C-alpha positions as CSV (number, residue, x, y, z in Angstrom):
1,M,219.1,36.9,41.7
2,E,216.2,36.0,40.7
3,R,216.5,32.8,41.6
4,F,216.7,34.1,44.9
5,L,213.6,36.0,44.1
6,S,211.3,34.3,42.1
7,P,209.0,32.3,42.5
8,D,207.1,33.6,45.7
9,E,208.4,31.8,49.2
10,S,205.2,29.6,50.3
11,N,207.1,28.2,53.2
12,I,205.2,29.9,56.3
13,D,208.1,29.0,58.6
14,L,210.8,30.6,56.2
15,I,208.8,34.0,55.8
16,Q,208.4,34.7,59.8
17,L,211.6,33.9,59.6
18,Y,212.3,37.1,57.1
19,V,210.1,38.7,59.1
20,Q,212.1,38.1,62.6
21,A,214.9,39.2,60.8
22,L,214.4,42.4,59.3
23,F,212.5,43.3,63.3
24,S,215.0,42.3,65.3
25,S,217.1,45.0,62.8
26,A,219.8,41.6,62.1
27,V,219.6,41.5,58.2
28,T,219.7,45.6,56.9
29,S,220.7,46.7,53.4
30,R,224.1,48.5,54.8
31,R,225.1,45.5,56.7
32,C,223.1,41.8,54.1
33,P,222.0,44.3,51.5
34,V,221.4,40.7,48.8
35,M,219.5,39.0,52.5
36,Y,218.2,42.3,52.7
37,L,216.4,42.2,49.2
38,I,215.8,38.4,49.8
39,A,214.1,38.9,52.8
40,V,212.5,42.5,52.0
41,H,210.5,41.1,48.6
42,H,209.3,38.4,50.2
43,V,207.7,40.0,52.6
44,N,205.7,41.9,50.9
45,R,204.6,39.6,48.4
46,F,203.5,37.3,51.4
47,I,201.3,40.4,52.7
48,Y,200.1,41.7,49.7
49,L,199.9,38.5,47.1
50,R,198.7,36.2,49.6
51,T,195.0,35.1,49.4
52,D,194.3,32.5,51.9
53,M,192.0,33.5,54.7
54,Q,194.2,30.2,56.3
55,H,197.2,33.3,57.0
56,Q,195.4,36.5,56.7
57,Q,195.9,37.3,60.8
58,L,199.7,36.5,60.5
59,R,199.7,39.4,57.7
60,Y,198.0,41.9,59.2
61,W,199.9,41.3,62.5
62,M,203.1,41.4,60.2
63,I,202.3,45.0,58.9
64,R,201.7,46.5,61.9
65,Q,205.1,45.5,62.9
66,V,206.3,46.7,59.7
67,I,205.1,50.0,60.4
68,R,206.4,50.2,64.8
69,L,210.0,49.9,62.3
70,H,212.3,52.9,62.2
71,D,214.0,51.5,59.1
72,E,212.3,54.4,57.0
73,V,213.0,52.5,53.5
74,C,212.1,48.9,54.7
75,I,208.5,50.6,55.9
76,S,208.4,51.9,52.4
77,I,209.9,48.9,50.7
78,I,207.3,46.9,52.5
79,I,203.8,49.2,52.7
80,I,204.1,51.0,49.4
81,I,206.2,49.1,46.9
82,L,204.2,45.3,45.6
């Protein structure tokens, strides 16, 4: 599992696919727990640990989208936990 979570994902296209999978509920904690963990982990790390200004608007958009999710667990993992 550690190899899926480290290093932090740097491919923006893949991060966007993770976000899309979470927002569309294609990946959920019940249906795909491993993929869910990977997606939530990398989205969280992208939002909070990327400091480059190049993707700042994308990070803000992701935060707004996460807040609109109906999955309280996902929201708390992405927004609250680092």
